[in-house]
N, C-alpha and C positions, 0 to 999 in steps of 0.2 A: 576538633573538627566536628561538626555534625557529621549525620550522616552522609545526608545531600550536599555538603561540602567535600567530603569525601570520594561521592559516586562522585562529581564535577572536575574532581582532580583526577582521578583513573580517567574519566572520556575523555581528559584533553591527554592524556599522556599517553591512550593509547592512539589517539589519530594522529598525534605528533609524529608517535615510532612506525605508526603504517603508512605517516605522507613520506616519511624519510624515507623510508624503505625505494618508495617509487622513484628516486635519483639511483638506485641499483637493475632496475629495471627492464624493460627495452618499451613501454608502453610513455604514452602522453599521458600528461592527467585525465582525459575524455576518455580514453579508453583501463585504465588503472580499475578505475570507480567499479568496475561490473564483478572482474575477480573479486577484488577486498568486498563488496558486497554478497559476494557469495558465501565467502568465508565468515562472515559476520552471522551472515542468515543460517551456517550449519552452526557455529557455535551459539546466537540463541535460539534453535531446536533444541539442541544438546541440554542449554538452559532448561528448557521448559521440561524437556525430555524427564530431567532426573528430580525435577520439584513435581513429579504427580506420579513415577513411576514405583513408587515406594506403597502410595496407597492401591493405587491399583492391582499389585501382585497382590499385596492386603487381601484383597473382597475376590480374587479370585475363587471361583469354586474347584473343589478337590473331587474324584472320584478314584477309588481303589488307590489313596494314598498318592494317585494323581494331581497335578495340576494343569490345566492347559496353558499353551503358549498363550503370549502378547500377541492383540493384534489390533491396526492401525484403528479400529473404533473403537477401544478401550483407553487409547490416547484423545480423538477426534473429540470426545464427550466431555474431553477435561482442557479444551482447549490447545492442546497439542500435537505434534505428529509423532508416530512411531519410528522411531532409527533401529535398523540393524546395526551390528556391531561396526560394520567395517564403517559405516558410518557417523559411528559416535566421535565427538572431538580428540578425547582422550586417545583414542585410536592414530588419529592422524596426528597429535602431538609428540608420539612415542615413536615415530618414525627418525631413521635415524640419514644422516647422509648417503647412506648406503642405499638406501630406497627410493623410488621413484616416487618420491611426494606428487606430482601433478600426476600422474595413474591414478594414484590413490587417491585425492581429492574427484575424479572424473569416475570413481568406481563409488566412490562417498555419494557423488550426485545421481549417477545412474540408479543407484538401489532407492533411491526416495520417487527419483523419478517411475520405477515399475512400480512402487507400492500406493502413488500417486498421480493416477492418470491424466487431472488436470496440471501438472507440471511439466508432462513433458518436453523436452525440447526446450524449456523455459529455465531453468539451471544452467547456472555458465559451466562451463566443462574446458572445453578446448581452448580457452582463454588463457589455463594455468600451464599448455606447454612452452609457453614463451618466456617463462618466470620462473629464472636461475633455481637450481634445484635448493641451495642453502638460503637465498631470499626467501624461499616459500616456506621452507623450515623456521626461518627467524619468525616472519608473520604470522604463522599459526601458535609460537612458542610466545607473541608479543599480545596475542587475542584472548589468550588462558592465562595471566595471572594469576597467582595462590589468593591476593584477596579479595578474588569476586567470588570465590567457592565461600567466600565467611560472612558474604553480607545474605539478606534476607531482600524477600521481594522479587520482582520484576525487572532487576536490575540491568540484564543486557536487552530487554526491549527497551529501554531508557538509550542504552550503545546506539540498537539498532538506529534508533529514530535521532541520535546524534548522528551520528555518520552519515546519512542521509540529509540531513539539515549543512553538514562541511562539505559537504560534496555536490548538494545546491548552489548555496553560497560563491563557493568554485567556480561554479558555471559548467562543471563539468560532465552534463549530459541534459542535451534541448535546451540550453539556455537557463538550465536552473529551474525552470518551471514544472519541474515532474512533483516537487514537495512542498506543501504548504505548514508552516509553523504548526506545531502540535499546540500549542498555549489556543491558538485562533479556530483552527479544528477541534478541539476538545471541550468549547466553548458551545462551538455550535451544533454539538452532539448533546451539550448537558442540556440547551434550550429547547432542543426539539426532544430531547427523551424519547427518542425511540424504543417501543417494545415490545412489539412485534410486527412483520409481517414485510413488504418490499420497499427496499432502501435502494435507491438509485442516484448514481454517480456521474451525469454526463461528460464530465471531464475530471476523470479519476487522478488519474495522476500514480501517485507510488500506491493509491487505495489508503491513506490515510484518514479518511471518512469514514471508514467499513470498520476499520479497527478500531476506532474510538467509538462508533455505535455498538461495537460492539463489548467494548468496555463497561460504557453503562448499563448494558444490563447486565454484566457478568455481578456487578455493585452490587445487583440485587441476589447474586447467588442463582441466577438461572443462566441456562445455556445461550449462547449468542446462535451457536450454526444450528439451533431448534428453536428460537424464535425468529431471527430478521434470514430473509433473502437476500444477496448481494447480486446489484446489476451495476455494470461499468461500460463508460466507451472511451476511448483513448484513440489516440491517431499515431500515435511513436510506437512501435514494436518493443526497443526495448523496457522504454514505459512500463509498458503490458507485463513486461517480466519482473518486475520490480515490485508490479503490484501483487500478481501472482506469488511471487515470492513470501511479499508482507502476508499477507493474506493464510497464506499454509501454515507459515513459523508460527501464528496466532489459533493454528489449528482448524479455521475456517476457510470453506469453500466462495466462488463467488463466478458468475459469469461475465467475465471480461472481453467484450468485442474492438478489435480495431475498427474505429470510424472517426469520419469528420463530419463530428456532431451536426454541424450545419445544414449538413445536406443528407445526411444519412442517419437512418434510426432502426438499426437490426434486433432490436429485443423488443419492438413495438407495444410499449410501455403508456403510449397516451389513455389516461387517465387511470391509470390502472398502479402506481404506485403512493406507499402511504407514505413515503419521506423521502424526500430530495434534498441533496444534501448537493455544492458544489465551488470551487474554486477557480472559475473559465478565466482564460483569457480576457484584459480589458480592452475596449475601445479601436476594436477591429473595425477595421475602413476596408477588407476586402472581398467580403460576401458577395457573389453573386446574385444577385435580385432574383433575375429569372428561376436561377434556379430555389432558390425558397420560395418564390412569389402567390407558390399554392399552396404553401407547407400545412399541413392541419395543424400542425403548432403551432402556429401563428393567427388563433382566434382574433386578434384585435389589428392585425395588416402590419404593414412592413413601417419600421421609425424613421422612413427617409431613404429616397435613393439620391445619390450623386450625377456627374455629370457621366462617369465611364463604367454606370450601371451596376455601382455596387451600392451597397447598402451603405449610411453615411457613417453610422456607429452601430458595433454588434452588439451593446450592452443590452439594447431592451427585444432583441432577439432571444439571448440569452432567458431574460426574466420568462421572456410569454414562453421557451421553451419549457420552464422549471414551472410555469402557473398551469401548461397543458398537460404535462406528467401526471399531476396530482390526481388522484380520488377527491371523490365530493369532501372527504375528512382529512385528507392528506396535508402536510407540511410541509415547510420547505424553510430550508435556512443553506445562505448562500454568502459570497465576498462579493462587493462590487464595486466599482470606481463610483468615487463620490460627486462624480459629474450625470450619473445615473437620478439625485436626486434632485439636480437642479436645470436637467435640460431643455431644450423649447422643442417649438415646432412641431415635427411629426412624433418626436420622443414625449413630447407631456401630453400628444392626442393618446397615445398607446398607454401611457401611466394612468391616465383621468380614466379611460376603458378599465385597465386593472383594478384601479381603486370603484368603479360601480359593479364591476364584478366579484365586492365582496370579498375580495381576495385576504384582505387585511380584518376578520372581523373576529 
C-alpha cells in the first residue's frame, strides 16, 4: 500500500469511527459537526505545533545559560499556533473517565483564545458539555492513533479537509455550501499564483481559498503571513467560525466579516484587491434590484430585473463585483455556473461590457 492509500484508509477509518460515535451523543448530525471539527482543529494544531517546535527551540537565543520561553510569535512565523500545555492534544487524550473531559477541552479552547484575540468566541466550548464523558474520551483517542504519529508531512491537514468534505456532503451545516473541494480551490490558487498583496474572497465559506493561497506562497519557502493579507465576507456566523479556525490552525490571520455580499461591502476594497477568489452561490434570483441598483460595484449595470423587482440571475452581479474589487493589475479566479457563458439579453450586455473593459487581456 502506498503512503497516499495508507492516508486515505486512515481518513475513512477516522471518519467512520467519529460518525459512529454520533449515535451515542445527544446531537443530531447538524449539531455534531462543530464539536467534532473543534477537536480536529485541536489535533491539527498540535500536529503543526510538534512539527516546528524542535526547530524553534533550537534557534532560541540563550543568555546566562537561560533560554527565553516560547511565544506565539515564534510559531506564527512557522505557520503554526502556540499551544499551552493544557491545550496540547496528548494531555487531553491522557485524561481518565474520572476527569471532566468537557471542562478540560473548554479550558484548552479558552487558553488558545486568550493568546489569539481573533479567535475569541470562535472556538466551540459549551457544545462539549452535552457529550457523554466516555464518548468524549473515545473520540479523543480515535483522533489520535499511533500510526498518525509515524507519517510525514501535513497529514492532519488532509484529515481536517477530509472531515470538512464529509460534513459538507452530509449537508451537516448551511446546506453543505461552506466548503469547496480542495482540488478545485488548489487549481484556482495555482492558476492565480498569489505572491503578495490583498486576497479577497467575498463568499469565503470555511476559508479554503486563503489556505490554498498560503500553500502556494509556502511552496516557495516564503511566509504567507508576511506576504498575503486575507479579507473575507460570509453570511453565516457558524461558517465564519470554521473559516477563522481554518486560518488559525495554519498560522494565518484574516479579516472575515459577517455580511450579505449582495448588499454590503464592509471591507471597502473596490479597486484595491490584488487577487479575488470565490465560489459564490449560482443562479440566485432573489437579489433586491432596488438595493443594488446604484452599487458602485456594478459599473456595467444590472443583468436584468424580473417582475418581482429582483435581479433575474445573480451570476453577473457576482462577476461584476469580482471585477470591481480588482486593482489595475489584479487577477480573479472563481467558480461559476456554465449558464453564465451563454446567457442572453441583459446578461449578455454585461458580459460584452466586461470583455470590452479588457478584463481578460
